[in-house]
C-alpha positions as CSV (number, residue, x, y, z in Angstrom):
1,M,0.0,0.0,0.0
2,P,1.5,3.4,-0.9
3,R,2.2,5.8,1.8
4,C,0.6,9.3,1.8
5,S,3.1,12.2,2.1
6,A,3.0,14.0,5.3
7,I,1.5,17.4,5.5
8,T,3.9,20.2,6.4
9,W,3.4,22.2,9.6
10,E,2.8,25.3,7.5
11,A,0.0,23.7,5.5
12,R,-1.5,22.2,8.7
13,N,-1.5,25.6,10.3
14,E,-3.2,27.2,7.3
15,L,-5.9,24.6,7.4
16,L,-6.5,25.1,11.1
17,V,-6.7,28.9,10.6
18,A,-9.2,28.5,7.8
19,R,-11.3,26.1,9.8
20,R,-11.3,28.3,12.8
21,L,-12.2,31.3,10.7
22,A,-15.1,29.4,9.1
23,L,-16.4,28.4,12.5
24,A,-16.1,32.0,13.8
25,V,-18.0,33.4,10.7
26,E,-20.7,30.8,11.0
27,A,-21.1,31.7,14.7
28,V,-21.3,35.5,13.9
29,V,-23.9,34.9,11.2
30,N,-26.0,32.6,13.3
31,D,-25.9,35.1,16.2
32,R,-27.5,37.8,13.9
33,P,-30.8,36.5,12.4
34,T,-31.3,39.9,10.8
35,G,-28.2,39.4,8.7
36,S,-24.4,40.0,8.8
37,P,-22.9,42.3,6.1
38,A,-19.8,40.7,4.5
39,T,-17.9,44.0,4.5
40,A,-18.3,44.3,8.3
41,M,-17.2,40.7,8.9
42,F,-14.2,41.1,6.6
43,Q,-13.1,44.2,8.4
44,A,-12.7,42.2,11.6
45,V,-10.4,39.6,10.0
46,C,-8.7,41.6,7.2
47,T,-5.3,41.4,8.9
48,H,-5.5,37.6,8.8
49,V,-6.8,36.8,5.2
50,S,-7.1,38.5,1.9
51,R,-10.5,39.6,0.5
52,D,-10.4,36.8,-2.1
53,E,-9.7,34.2,0.6
54,F,-12.6,35.5,2.7
55,E,-15.0,35.5,-0.2
56,L,-14.0,32.0,-1.0
57,L,-14.7,31.0,2.6
58,L,-18.1,32.6,2.4
59,R,-18.9,30.8,-0.8
60,G,-17.9,27.6,0.8
61,L,-20.2,28.2,3.7
62,V,-23.0,29.0,1.4
63,A,-22.3,26.0,-0.8
64,T,-22.4,23.6,2.1
65,R,-25.6,25.3,3.3
66,K,-24.1,26.4,6.6
67,I,-25.3,30.0,5.9
68,T,-27.3,31.7,3.2
69,R,-26.8,34.8,1.2
70,K,-28.9,37.6,-0.2
71,G,-26.8,40.3,-1.9
72,D,-23.9,41.2,0.5
73,I,-25.8,40.1,3.6
74,Y,-25.4,36.6,5.1
75,F,-28.1,34.9,7.2
76,P,-28.4,31.8,9.3
77,R,-29.6,29.0,7.1
78,E,-32.9,28.7,8.8
79,T,-33.9,32.4,8.5
80,A,-32.9,33.3,5.0
81,Q,-35.0,36.4,4.0
């Protein structure tokens, strides 16, 4: 059986940061049933990720139906308006 190559510490850390950021964004959105603007959420994390990375994260959360989107506003999946 072929062995899988080990993941580097740098790659591991990047994955952990992305996962934690996704959980944090999901928590913020779920805490605001009236909606969370993407620009406001990005301002809180802009020192850690680029705008493109943040938008990719949001698209992933919408695609996996963790949150929903209407325009630039993100809603908990149960209360999409």
